[in-house]
C-alpha positions, 0 to 999 in steps of 0.5 A, spaced: 500 500 500 501 507 498 502 507 506 509 504 506 511 509 503 509 515 507 517 517 510 520 523 513 524 527 507 531 529 509 533 537 508 539 538 504 544 543 505 550 545 500 555 551 503 560 554 499 559 549 493 564 550 488 565 546 482 571 548 477 571 543 470 578 544 466 577 552 463 571 554 466 567 554 473 561 551 473 558 552 480 561 559 484 560 559 492 553 556 492 550 556 498 542 553 499 538 549 504 532 545 502 528 544 508 525 537 509 519 535 505 518 541 500 518 540 493 524 544 491 526 546 483 532 549 481 530 553 475 535 556 469 537 555 462 543 550 459 549 551 462 548 555 468 550 549 473 543 547 476 544 539 472 551 540 475 549 541 482 544 536 482 550 531 480 553 534 486 548 532 490 547 524 488 555 524 488 556 523 481 561 529 481 565 531 487 565 539 489 571 543 488 570 546 495 565 546 500 560 541 503 553 537 502 549 535 508 543 532 508 538 531 514 544 534 517 549 528 516 556 530 511 556 526 505 561 530 501 566 524 501 560 519 501 559 515 495 553 513 490 549 508 493 551 510 501 547 517 500 539 517 501 538 518 495 534 517 488 534 520 481 530 520 476 533 521 469 529 524 463 531 517 460 527 512 463 534 506 463 528 500 464 530 493 462 527 491 457 528 484 456 524 485 464 517 486 467 515 492 469 515 488 477 522 486 475 524 493 473 522 496 479 525 490 484 532 489 480 535 494 486 532 491 492 534 483 489 541 486 488 541 489 495 538 482 497 533 487 501 526 482 504 521 481 500 523 484 493 517 483 489 512 486 495 515 493 495 516 493 488 508 492 487 507 497 492 511 502 489 507 501 483 501 501 486 504 508 488 504 510 482 498 508 480 501 502 475 500 496 479 495 493 474 501 492 468 506 490 473 507 484 468 508 488 462 514 490 459 516 497 458 516 498 451 508 495 451 507 502 455 506 509 453 511 514 455 508 517 461 506 510 463 514 509 464 516 515 467 512 512 472 515 506 472 522 509 473 519 514 479 517 507 483 524 504 482 527 510 485 521 511 491 522 503 493 528 505 495 525 509 500 530 516 499 530 521 504 531 525 498 529 524 490 533 528 484 529 529 478 533 531 472 528 534 467 524 527 468 518 530 463 523 533 458 521 527 453 513 527 454 509 531 450 505 537 452 499 534 454 502 528 458 507 533 461 501 537 464 498 531 467 504 527 470 506 534 473 500 534 477 501 527 478 509 527 480 506 534 484 501 528 489 505 523 489 511 527 492 505 530 497 502 522 499 511 519 500 513 526 504 520 526 501 524 531 499 523 533 491 529 536 487 527 538 482 532 540 476 528 543 470 529 549 464 521 549 463 519 555 467 511 553 467 514 546 469 517 549 475 512 554 478 505 549 477 510 544 482 515 547 486 513 549 493 520 554 491 523 556 486 531 557 485 532 560 479 540 559 477 544 563 472 552 562 471 553 557 477 548 561 483 543 563 485 540 569 482 533 569 485 529 564 490 522 564 493 515 562 492 513 562 484 509 567 485 514 571 489 519 570 483 514 571 478 510 578 481 516 580 484 523 579 480 529 583 482 534 582 476 533 583 468 535 576 468 529 572 473 524 578 469 525 575 462 527 568 465 521 567 468 515 569 462 515 576 459 517 583 461 516 590 459 522 593 462 524 601 461 530 604 463 530 611 466 533 617 471 529 617 477 526 624 477 521 624 483 521 620 490 516 621 495 516 616 502 511 611 498 514 611 490 519 613 486 519 617 478 523 615 473 523 619 466 522 615 459 523 619 454 518 624 457 513 620 460 514 619 468 513 612 470 512 610 478 513 604 482 512 603 488 519 603 493 517 597 497 517 593 490 524 597 487 531 594 489 534 601 487 531 608 488 537 613 485 540 614 478 539 609 472 534 604 474 530 598 470 522 599 471 518 594 469 510 591 468 508 583 465 504 584 459 498 582 462 498 587 467 498 593 462 492 595 458 491 599 452 486 604 449 484 607 443 483 614 446 488 618 451 486 617 458 486 622 463 493 623 468 491 618 474 496 618 479 494 610 481 496 609 474 502 609 469 501 611 462 506 611 455 505 613 449 502 613 444 505 607 439 502 603 433 500 596 434 505 593 429 503 586 430 498 582 434 498 573 436 492 570 437 494 564 442 488 561 445 488 564 451 489 571 449 491 577 443 499 578 444 500 585 441 506 588 440 506 596 440 511 600 438 512 607 441 517 612 438 523 613 443 521 608 447 521 601 444 516 595 444 511 593 449 507 587 449 500 587 452 496 580 453 489 582 452 485 576 455 481 572 451 474 573 453 470 575 447 471 582 442 479 584 443 479 591 444 483 593 437 484 588 432 487 591 426 494 593 425 497 599 425 491 602 431 493 608 434 493 606 442 495 609 448 498 603 454 497 604 462 498 599 468 497 600 475 503 603 479 502 597 485 503 593 478 510 596 476 517 592 478 524 595 479 531 592 478 537 591 481 541 591 475 540 594 467 539 590 461 545 590 457 543 594 451 544 601 450 543 602 458 544 610 457 537 611 453 530 609 455 529 602 453 523 596 453 527 589 453 521 584 451 
Protein backbone atom coordinates (compact mmCIF):
# COMPACT_ATOMS: atom_id res chain seq x y z
CA UNK A 1 0.00 0.00 0.00
CA UNK A 2 1.06 3.59 -0.53
CA UNK A 3 1.24 4.17 3.21
CA UNK A 4 4.30 1.93 3.33
CA UNK A 5 6.15 4.68 1.51
CA UNK A 6 5.19 7.58 3.72
CA UNK A 7 8.59 8.69 4.96
CA UNK A 8 10.26 11.68 6.47
CA UNK A 9 12.31 13.55 3.96
CA UNK A 10 15.67 14.97 4.93
CA UNK A 11 16.80 18.54 4.56
CA UNK A 12 19.59 19.33 2.13
CA UNK A 13 22.26 21.94 2.76
CA UNK A 14 24.98 23.10 0.39
CA UNK A 15 27.69 25.21 2.03
CA UNK A 16 30.18 27.21 -0.05
CA UNK A 17 29.98 24.81 -3.00
CA UNK A 18 32.38 25.48 -5.84
CA UNK A 19 32.85 23.23 -8.85
CA UNK A 20 35.61 23.84 -11.36
CA UNK A 21 36.05 22.09 -14.68
CA UNK A 22 39.06 22.63 -16.95
CA UNK A 23 38.73 26.14 -18.30
CA UNK A 24 35.61 27.28 -16.45
CA UNK A 25 33.79 27.44 -13.13
CA UNK A 26 30.41 25.67 -13.21
CA UNK A 27 29.31 26.64 -9.68
CA UNK A 28 30.71 29.53 -7.69
CA UNK A 29 30.34 29.71 -3.89
CA UNK A 30 26.82 28.29 -3.74
CA UNK A 31 24.93 28.26 -0.43
CA UNK A 32 21.53 26.61 -0.37
CA UNK A 33 19.26 25.02 2.22
CA UNK A 34 16.19 22.98 1.29
CA UNK A 35 13.85 22.09 4.20
CA UNK A 36 12.78 18.48 4.69
CA UNK A 37 9.64 17.49 2.81
CA UNK A 38 9.76 20.40 0.35
CA UNK A 39 9.34 20.27 -3.42
CA UNK A 40 12.24 22.46 -4.53
CA UNK A 41 13.02 23.43 -8.14
CA UNK A 42 16.35 24.55 -9.55
CA UNK A 43 15.43 26.51 -12.66
CA UNK A 44 17.73 27.93 -15.28
CA UNK A 45 18.96 27.79 -18.87
CA UNK A 46 21.41 25.23 -20.22
CA UNK A 47 24.88 25.72 -18.77
CA UNK A 48 23.76 27.61 -15.64
CA UNK A 49 25.02 24.89 -13.26
CA UNK A 50 21.75 23.29 -12.17
CA UNK A 51 22.51 19.76 -13.41
CA UNK A 52 26.04 19.97 -12.00
CA UNK A 53 24.49 20.87 -8.63
CA UNK A 54 22.24 17.83 -8.81
CA UNK A 55 25.15 15.55 -9.72
CA UNK A 56 27.12 16.89 -6.78
CA UNK A 57 24.26 16.06 -4.43
CA UNK A 58 23.96 12.59 -5.96
CA UNK A 59 27.69 12.01 -5.54
CA UNK A 60 28.29 11.69 -9.28
CA UNK A 61 30.64 14.69 -9.14
CA UNK A 62 32.97 15.88 -6.40
CA UNK A 63 32.97 19.55 -5.37
CA UNK A 64 36.16 21.54 -5.73
CA UNK A 65 35.29 23.21 -2.43
CA UNK A 66 32.42 23.24 0.04
CA UNK A 67 30.29 20.73 1.90
CA UNK A 68 27.07 18.80 1.24
CA UNK A 69 24.82 17.86 4.16
CA UNK A 70 21.76 15.59 3.95
CA UNK A 71 19.69 15.35 7.09
CA UNK A 72 22.46 17.16 8.95
CA UNK A 73 25.05 14.52 7.99
CA UNK A 74 28.08 15.52 5.94
CA UNK A 75 28.04 13.33 2.80
CA UNK A 76 30.60 15.32 0.80
CA UNK A 77 33.02 12.39 0.67
CA UNK A 78 30.38 9.65 0.71
CA UNK A 79 29.99 7.33 -2.30
CA UNK A 80 26.78 7.68 -4.35
CA UNK A 81 25.28 4.34 -3.26
CA UNK A 82 25.85 5.21 0.39
CA UNK A 83 23.79 8.41 0.22
CA UNK A 84 20.04 8.42 1.08
CA UNK A 85 19.38 9.70 -2.43
CA UNK A 86 17.83 8.40 -5.64
CA UNK A 87 17.70 10.07 -9.04
CA UNK A 88 15.06 10.03 -11.78
CA UNK A 89 16.49 11.04 -15.16
CA UNK A 90 14.84 12.16 -18.39
CA UNK A 91 15.82 8.83 -19.95
CA UNK A 92 13.92 6.08 -18.17
CA UNK A 93 16.75 3.47 -18.46
CA UNK A 94 14.37 0.55 -17.94
CA UNK A 95 15.47 -3.00 -18.72
CA UNK A 96 13.47 -4.06 -21.83
CA UNK A 97 13.78 -7.81 -21.11
CA UNK A 98 12.26 -7.48 -17.64
CA UNK A 99 8.66 -6.92 -16.60
CA UNK A 100 7.68 -3.62 -15.02
CA UNK A 101 7.59 -5.32 -11.60
CA UNK A 102 11.05 -6.83 -12.09
CA UNK A 103 12.43 -3.44 -13.12
CA UNK A 104 11.20 -1.86 -9.90
CA UNK A 105 12.44 -4.77 -7.77
CA UNK A 106 15.86 -4.99 -9.44
CA UNK A 107 17.73 -2.72 -7.04
CA UNK A 108 16.14 -4.35 -4.00
CA UNK A 109 17.23 -7.79 -5.19
CA UNK A 110 20.77 -6.58 -5.84
CA UNK A 111 20.97 -5.34 -2.25
CA UNK A 112 19.27 -8.49 -0.96
CA UNK A 113 16.40 -6.54 0.62
CA UNK A 114 13.68 -8.75 2.10
CA UNK A 115 10.42 -9.20 0.15
CA UNK A 116 11.57 -7.25 -2.94
CA UNK A 117 8.56 -8.18 -5.09
CA UNK A 118 6.07 -7.16 -2.39
CA UNK A 119 7.79 -3.81 -1.94
CA UNK A 120 8.01 -3.30 -5.72
CA UNK A 121 4.29 -4.00 -6.11
CA UNK A 122 3.48 -1.48 -3.37
CA UNK A 123 5.62 1.13 -5.13
CA UNK A 124 3.82 0.48 -8.42
CA UNK A 125 0.50 0.83 -6.63
CA UNK A 126 1.66 4.20 -5.36
CA UNK A 127 2.14 5.49 -8.91
CA UNK A 128 -1.11 3.78 -9.99
CA UNK A 129 0.55 1.20 -12.23
CA UNK A 130 0.02 -1.91 -10.11
CA UNK A 131 -2.29 -3.39 -12.75
CA UNK A 132 0.50 -3.23 -15.36
CA UNK A 133 3.14 -4.99 -13.25
CA UNK A 134 3.61 -7.89 -15.67
CA UNK A 135 3.94 -5.82 -18.82
CA UNK A 136 7.25 -5.02 -20.50
CA UNK A 137 8.41 -1.36 -20.64
CA UNK A 138 7.94 -1.17 -24.42
CA UNK A 139 4.25 -1.92 -23.93
CA UNK A 140 3.81 1.26 -21.89
CA UNK A 141 3.36 4.88 -22.92
CA UNK A 142 6.06 7.46 -22.21
CA UNK A 143 4.20 8.75 -19.17
CA UNK A 144 3.74 5.24 -17.80
CA UNK A 145 7.44 4.48 -18.29
CA UNK A 146 8.32 7.64 -16.40
CA UNK A 147 6.10 6.54 -13.54
CA UNK A 148 7.85 3.16 -13.49
CA UNK A 149 11.18 4.99 -13.22
CA UNK A 150 9.71 7.02 -10.34
CA UNK A 151 8.44 3.85 -8.61
CA UNK A 152 11.90 2.30 -8.98
CA UNK A 153 13.41 5.32 -7.22
CA UNK A 154 10.75 5.49 -4.49
CA UNK A 155 10.99 1.80 -3.64
CA UNK A 156 14.41 2.46 -2.11
CA UNK A 157 12.77 4.89 0.32
CA UNK A 158 15.31 7.69 -0.18
CA UNK A 159 15.27 10.73 2.07
CA UNK A 160 15.92 12.89 -0.96
CA UNK A 161 14.69 12.35 -4.52
CA UNK A 162 16.54 14.09 -7.34
CA UNK A 163 14.66 14.77 -10.57
CA UNK A 164 16.78 15.68 -13.60
CA UNK A 165 14.47 17.07 -16.32
CA UNK A 166 12.20 14.04 -15.68
CA UNK A 167 9.36 15.14 -17.97
CA UNK A 168 11.44 16.54 -20.82
CA UNK A 169 10.76 13.65 -23.21
CA UNK A 170 6.97 13.82 -22.87
CA UNK A 171 4.56 15.72 -25.09
CA UNK A 172 2.92 18.87 -23.72
CA UNK A 173 -0.42 17.35 -22.66
CA UNK A 174 1.19 14.35 -20.96
CA UNK A 175 3.82 16.55 -19.33
CA UNK A 176 1.14 18.68 -17.70
CA UNK A 177 -0.71 15.58 -16.50
CA UNK A 178 2.52 14.20 -15.03
CA UNK A 179 3.22 17.49 -13.27
CA UNK A 180 -0.01 17.10 -11.32
CA UNK A 181 0.67 13.44 -10.55
CA UNK A 182 4.27 14.03 -9.50
CA UNK A 183 3.29 16.79 -7.08
CA UNK A 184 0.53 14.59 -5.63
CA UNK A 185 2.98 11.72 -5.11
CA UNK A 186 5.49 14.01 -3.43
CA UNK A 187 2.86 15.26 -1.01
CA UNK A 188 1.77 11.68 -0.25
CA UNK A 189 5.19 10.17 0.37
CA UNK A 190 6.54 13.20 2.27
CA UNK A 191 10.00 13.09 0.72
CA UNK A 192 12.22 16.01 -0.18
CA UNK A 193 12.23 16.53 -3.96
CA UNK A 194 14.96 18.46 -5.76
CA UNK A 195 13.76 19.05 -9.30
CA UNK A 196 16.11 20.39 -11.99
CA UNK A 197 14.44 21.91 -15.04
CA UNK A 198 14.71 24.64 -17.66
CA UNK A 199 10.91 24.74 -18.03
CA UNK A 200 9.58 27.79 -16.20
CA UNK A 201 5.95 26.63 -16.25
CA UNK A 202 6.92 23.22 -14.89
CA UNK A 203 8.85 24.73 -12.00
CA UNK A 204 6.10 27.18 -11.11
CA UNK A 205 3.37 24.52 -11.36
CA UNK A 206 4.97 22.02 -8.99
CA UNK A 207 7.53 23.61 -6.68
CA UNK A 208 7.00 25.08 -3.22
CA UNK A 209 10.21 27.06 -3.72
CA UNK A 210 12.06 27.95 -6.93
CA UNK A 211 15.71 28.98 -7.19
CA UNK A 212 16.59 30.65 -10.49
CA UNK A 213 20.20 29.84 -11.42
CA UNK A 214 22.41 31.89 -13.73
CA UNK A 215 26.10 31.40 -14.44
CA UNK A 216 26.79 29.17 -11.47
CA UNK A 217 24.95 31.10 -8.77
CA UNK A 218 21.40 31.59 -7.56
CA UNK A 219 20.00 34.82 -8.95
CA UNK A 220 16.81 34.80 -6.85
CA UNK A 221 14.92 32.30 -4.72
CA UNK A 222 11.38 32.23 -3.35
CA UNK A 223 7.85 31.02 -3.98
CA UNK A 224 6.79 30.89 -7.64
CA UNK A 225 4.27 33.66 -7.00
CA UNK A 226 6.87 35.95 -5.43
CA UNK A 227 9.46 35.40 -8.16
CA UNK A 228 6.96 36.13 -10.90
CA UNK A 229 5.30 39.12 -9.26
CA UNK A 230 8.48 40.67 -7.88
CA UNK A 231 11.58 39.76 -9.90
CA UNK A 232 14.69 41.51 -8.66
CA UNK A 233 17.03 41.25 -11.66
CA UNK A 234 16.78 41.63 -15.42
CA UNK A 235 17.58 37.93 -15.87
CA UNK A 236 14.79 36.71 -13.57
CA UNK A 237 12.26 39.15 -15.04
CA UNK A 238 12.95 37.83 -18.54
CA UNK A 239 13.51 34.15 -17.76
CA UNK A 240 10.28 33.75 -15.78
CA UNK A 241 7.76 34.84 -18.37
CA UNK A 242 7.95 38.09 -20.32
CA UNK A 243 8.54 41.60 -19.01
CA UNK A 244 8.44 45.10 -20.39
CA UNK A 245 11.47 46.93 -19.00
CA UNK A 246 11.99 50.68 -19.12
CA UNK A 247 15.21 52.46 -18.15
CA UNK A 248 15.33 56.01 -16.89
CA UNK A 249 16.76 58.43 -14.33
CA UNK A 250 14.96 58.83 -11.02
CA UNK A 251 13.41 62.33 -11.17
CA UNK A 252 10.98 62.23 -8.27
CA UNK A 253 10.93 60.52 -4.88
CA UNK A 254 8.62 60.45 -1.87
CA UNK A 255 8.25 58.07 1.10
CA UNK A 256 5.98 55.73 -0.88
CA UNK A 257 7.32 55.76 -4.45
CA UNK A 258 9.92 56.84 -6.97
CA UNK A 259 9.42 58.01 -10.54
CA UNK A 260 11.70 57.85 -13.56
CA UNK A 261 11.72 59.79 -16.81
CA UNK A 262 11.36 57.63 -19.93
CA UNK A 263 11.45 59.75 -23.08
CA UNK A 264 9.35 62.45 -21.41
CA UNK A 265 6.98 60.00 -19.73
CA UNK A 266 6.92 59.76 -15.93
CA UNK A 267 6.71 56.15 -14.76
CA UNK A 268 6.33 55.30 -11.08
CA UNK A 269 7.11 52.27 -8.92
CA UNK A 270 6.38 51.77 -5.19
CA UNK A 271 9.55 51.99 -3.12
CA UNK A 272 8.88 48.63 -1.49
CA UNK A 273 8.85 47.05 -4.96
CA UNK A 274 12.11 48.65 -6.12
CA UNK A 275 15.66 47.48 -5.48
CA UNK A 276 17.24 50.88 -6.25
CA UNK A 277 15.88 54.32 -5.36
CA UNK A 278 18.33 56.73 -7.00
CA UNK A 279 20.17 57.17 -10.28
CA UNK A 280 19.48 55.21 -13.44
CA UNK A 281 17.13 52.28 -12.81
CA UNK A 282 15.09 49.71 -14.74
CA UNK A 283 11.35 49.60 -14.08
CA UNK A 284 9.22 46.74 -15.33
CA UNK A 285 5.68 45.47 -15.76
CA UNK A 286 4.32 42.10 -16.90
CA UNK A 287 2.42 42.18 -20.25
CA UNK A 288 -0.81 40.83 -18.72
CA UNK A 289 -0.82 43.64 -16.15
CA UNK A 290 -0.79 46.29 -18.89
CA UNK A 291 -3.64 47.44 -21.10
CA UNK A 292 -4.04 49.83 -24.01
CA UNK A 293 -6.53 52.53 -24.96
CA UNK A 294 -7.62 53.95 -28.30
CA UNK A 295 -8.20 57.36 -26.69
CA UNK A 296 -5.66 59.02 -24.40
CA UNK A 297 -6.83 58.42 -20.80
CA UNK A 298 -6.91 61.14 -18.17
CA UNK A 299 -3.86 61.36 -15.94
CA UNK A 300 -4.21 59.19 -12.82
CA UNK A 301 -1.65 59.14 -10.01
CA UNK A 302 -2.41 55.48 -9.42
CA UNK A 303 -1.53 54.50 -12.98
CA UNK A 304 1.44 54.72 -15.31
CA UNK A 305 0.72 55.94 -18.83
CA UNK A 306 2.96 55.86 -21.88
CA UNK A 307 2.33 56.59 -25.54
CA UNK A 308 0.95 57.08 -28.03
CA UNK A 309 2.26 54.14 -30.00
CA UNK A 310 1.32 51.98 -32.96
CA UNK A 311 0.26 48.33 -32.93
CA UNK A 312 2.78 46.58 -35.17
CA UNK A 313 1.96 42.92 -34.45
CA UNK A 314 -0.99 40.88 -33.14
CA UNK A 315 -0.74 37.22 -32.22
CA UNK A 316 -3.57 34.93 -31.12
CA UNK A 317 -2.42 32.34 -28.57
CA UNK A 318 -5.76 30.88 -27.50
CA UNK A 319 -6.10 32.30 -24.00
CA UNK A 320 -5.05 35.78 -25.09
CA UNK A 321 -4.16 38.12 -27.89
CA UNK A 322 -0.59 39.41 -27.70
CA UNK A 323 -0.09 42.95 -28.98
CA UNK A 324 3.27 44.44 -29.85
CA UNK A 325 3.14 48.23 -29.65
CA UNK A 326 5.91 50.47 -30.95
CA UNK A 327 6.26 53.70 -28.96
CA UNK A 328 8.53 56.39 -30.46
CA UNK A 329 11.77 57.03 -28.52
CA UNK A 330 10.88 54.20 -26.12
CA UNK A 331 10.76 50.93 -28.04
CA UNK A 332 8.36 48.03 -28.20
CA UNK A 333 5.86 47.20 -25.47
CA UNK A 334 3.96 43.91 -25.23
CA UNK A 335 0.39 43.77 -23.91
CA UNK A 336 -1.58 40.56 -23.32
CA UNK A 337 -5.35 40.96 -23.63
CA UNK A 338 -7.30 38.00 -22.24
CA UNK A 339 -9.50 36.27 -24.78
CA UNK A 340 -12.92 36.90 -23.23
CA UNK A 341 -14.76 37.94 -26.36
CA UNK A 342 -14.17 40.85 -28.69
CA UNK A 343 -10.62 42.15 -28.50
CA UNK A 344 -10.21 45.87 -27.75
CA UNK A 345 -8.41 46.46 -31.05
CA UNK A 346 -7.82 43.98 -33.86
CA UNK A 347 -6.21 45.99 -36.63
CA UNK A 348 -2.54 46.68 -37.21
CA UNK A 349 -1.49 50.31 -37.28
CA UNK A 350 -3.97 51.43 -34.62
CA UNK A 351 -2.83 54.34 -32.45
CA UNK A 352 -2.96 53.46 -28.73
CA UNK A 353 -1.75 54.45 -25.26
CA UNK A 354 -0.49 51.85 -22.76
CA UNK A 355 -1.26 52.01 -19.04
CA UNK A 356 -0.90 49.88 -15.91
CA UNK A 357 -1.37 50.30 -12.17
CA UNK A 358 1.63 51.74 -10.32
CA UNK A 359 1.36 48.87 -7.82
CA UNK A 360 2.09 46.40 -10.63
CA UNK A 361 5.45 48.00 -11.44
CA UNK A 362 8.70 46.53 -10.14
CA UNK A 363 12.18 48.03 -9.98
CA UNK A 364 15.28 45.93 -10.64
CA UNK A 365 18.75 45.86 -9.12
CA UNK A 366 20.51 45.98 -12.50
CA UNK A 367 20.05 47.37 -16.00
CA UNK A 368 19.56 45.67 -19.36
CA UNK A 369 22.90 45.29 -21.12
CA UNK A 370 21.84 46.95 -24.36
CA UNK A 371 22.14 50.73 -24.49
CA UNK A 372 21.90 51.37 -20.75
CA UNK A 373 22.08 55.14 -21.04
CA UNK A 374 18.82 55.52 -22.92
CA UNK A 375 15.19 54.78 -22.17
CA UNK A 376 14.54 51.37 -23.67
CA UNK A 377 12.15 48.48 -23.43
CA UNK A 378 13.41 44.90 -23.44
CA UNK A 379 10.94 42.24 -24.56
